[in-house]
C-alpha positions as CSV (number, residue, x, y, z in Angstrom):
1,X,83.6,112.6,108.5
2,X,82.9,113.0,104.8
3,X,81.2,110.2,102.9
4,X,81.0,109.7,99.2
5,X,78.1,107.7,97.8
6,X,78.0,106.2,94.3
7,X,75.3,104.0,92.8
8,X,76.4,101.3,90.4
9,X,74.1,99.3,88.1
10,X,76.5,96.5,87.0
11,X,79.7,94.7,87.8
12,X,81.4,96.7,85.0
13,X,80.6,100.0,86.8
14,X,81.9,98.7,90.1
15,X,85.1,97.6,88.3
16,X,85.5,101.0,86.7
17,X,85.3,102.7,90.1
18,X,87.9,100.2,91.4
19,X,90.2,101.1,88.5
20,X,89.8,104.8,89.2
21,X,90.9,104.3,92.8
22,X,93.7,102.0,91.7
23,X,95.1,104.9,89.6
24,X,95.6,106.9,92.9
25,X,97.3,104.0,94.8
26,X,100.3,104.4,97.0
27,X,102.5,102.1,99.1
28,X,100.9,101.0,102.4
29,X,97.4,101.8,101.1
30,X,94.6,100.0,103.0
31,X,91.1,99.5,101.6
32,X,88.5,98.0,103.8
33,X,85.4,96.4,102.2
34,X,82.2,95.5,104.0
35,X,78.7,94.5,102.9
36,X,76.5,91.5,102.5
37,X,77.4,88.4,100.6
38,X,77.1,89.1,96.8
39,X,77.2,92.9,97.3
40,X,80.3,93.5,95.1
41,X,83.3,93.3,97.4
42,X,85.2,90.6,95.4
43,X,84.2,92.3,92.1
44,X,85.8,95.5,93.4
45,X,88.9,93.7,94.5
46,X,89.3,91.9,91.1
47,X,88.8,95.2,89.2
48,X,91.5,96.9,91.4
49,X,93.9,93.9,90.9
50,X,93.4,93.8,87.2
51,X,94.2,97.6,87.0
52,X,97.5,96.7,88.8
53,X,98.4,94.2,86.1
54,X,97.3,91.2,88.1
55,X,95.3,89.0,85.7
56,X,93.3,86.7,88.0
57,X,92.6,86.8,91.7
58,X,90.5,84.2,93.5
59,X,88.6,84.7,96.7
60,X,91.0,84.1,99.6
61,X,88.3,82.6,101.7
62,X,90.2,79.5,102.6
63,X,93.7,81.1,102.6
64,X,92.6,84.3,104.5
65,X,95.5,86.2,102.9
66,X,96.7,85.9,99.3
67,X,99.7,87.8,98.0
68,X,100.0,89.0,94.3
69,X,102.8,90.7,92.5
70,X,101.6,93.7,90.4
71,X,102.9,97.3,90.0
72,X,102.9,97.1,93.8
73,X,102.4,94.0,95.9
74,X,98.7,93.3,96.6
75,X,97.6,91.7,99.8
76,X,94.0,90.4,99.4
77,X,92.4,89.3,102.7
78,X,89.1,87.7,103.5
79,X,88.6,87.7,107.3
80,X,85.0,86.3,107.3
81,X,85.9,83.0,108.8
82,X,88.1,84.4,111.5
83,X,85.2,85.7,113.6
84,X,87.4,88.6,114.7
85,X,90.2,86.4,116.1
86,X,93.3,87.5,114.2
87,X,95.9,87.8,116.9
88,X,98.2,85.2,115.5
89,X,98.0,86.2,111.9
90,X,100.2,89.3,111.8
91,X,97.7,91.1,109.6
92,X,98.9,94.5,110.8
93,X,102.4,93.7,109.4
94,X,100.9,93.8,105.9
95,X,99.9,97.4,106.4
96,X,103.6,98.4,106.5
97,X,105.0,96.1,103.7
98,X,104.8,98.8,101.0
99,X,102.0,97.2,99.1
100,X,98.2,97.7,98.8
101,X,96.0,95.8,101.3
102,X,92.4,95.0,100.4
103,X,90.4,93.5,103.2
104,X,87.0,91.9,102.6
105,X,84.6,91.7,105.6
106,X,86.9,94.3,107.3
107,X,84.1,95.4,109.7
108,X,84.6,92.0,111.5
109,X,88.1,93.1,112.6
110,X,87.5,96.8,113.0
111,X,89.7,96.9,116.2
112,X,92.7,95.8,114.2
113,X,92.4,98.2,111.3
114,X,94.9,101.1,110.8
115,X,93.7,104.6,111.7
116,X,94.3,105.8,108.1
117,X,92.4,103.8,105.5
118,X,89.6,103.9,103.0
119,X,86.3,102.2,104.1
120,X,83.9,101.1,101.4
121,X,80.5,99.7,102.4
122,X,78.5,97.9,99.7
123,X,74.7,97.9,99.9
124,X,72.4,95.9,97.7
125,X,69.6,98.1,96.5
126,X,68.3,96.1,93.5
127,X,69.1,93.0,91.4
128,X,72.1,94.6,89.8
129,X,72.1,97.9,91.7
130,X,74.6,98.7,94.5
131,X,75.3,101.8,96.6
132,X,78.9,102.1,97.5
133,X,79.7,104.4,100.5
134,X,83.2,105.6,100.7
135,X,84.5,106.8,104.1
136,X,88.1,108.1,104.0
137,X,90.2,108.1,107.2
138,X,93.2,110.4,106.7
139,X,94.1,113.1,104.2
140,X,95.6,110.7,101.6
141,X,92.3,108.9,101.4
142,X,90.2,112.1,101.2
143,X,92.4,113.1,98.2
144,X,91.8,109.7,96.5
145,X,88.0,110.2,96.9
146,X,88.2,113.7,95.6
147,X,90.3,112.7,92.6
148,X,88.6,109.5,91.6
149,X,84.9,109.6,92.5
């Protein structure tokens, strides 16, 4: 499994990477974000959404799933509070709705994730420094990494 590592030194750099990946988006794309609190997951999601023409997104912590209308629908999920119990939420239905799904804390529901997806792990390595580790699952996601990283 190929991995792609990128070090960022600011929120702006994280946003730029998100925008590069957004330019390669396609219907039913799934992006799974993991990493500690404050590591850049929401910054990435906001940068991606903004590139889709969605002005403002808020953390879906209390809603679990928020839907936005952009160039494609965006389904932004934060599954932190679910503690892995998502049986009644129909999350997997979102993977087939023709939009882009971004899941924060995706590692907490790994059993429910689609086989083809892009995993991005955020590691805090300094006050403003982050290492982003991209692991593509499936040819479409390998192509995205090759084209945008």
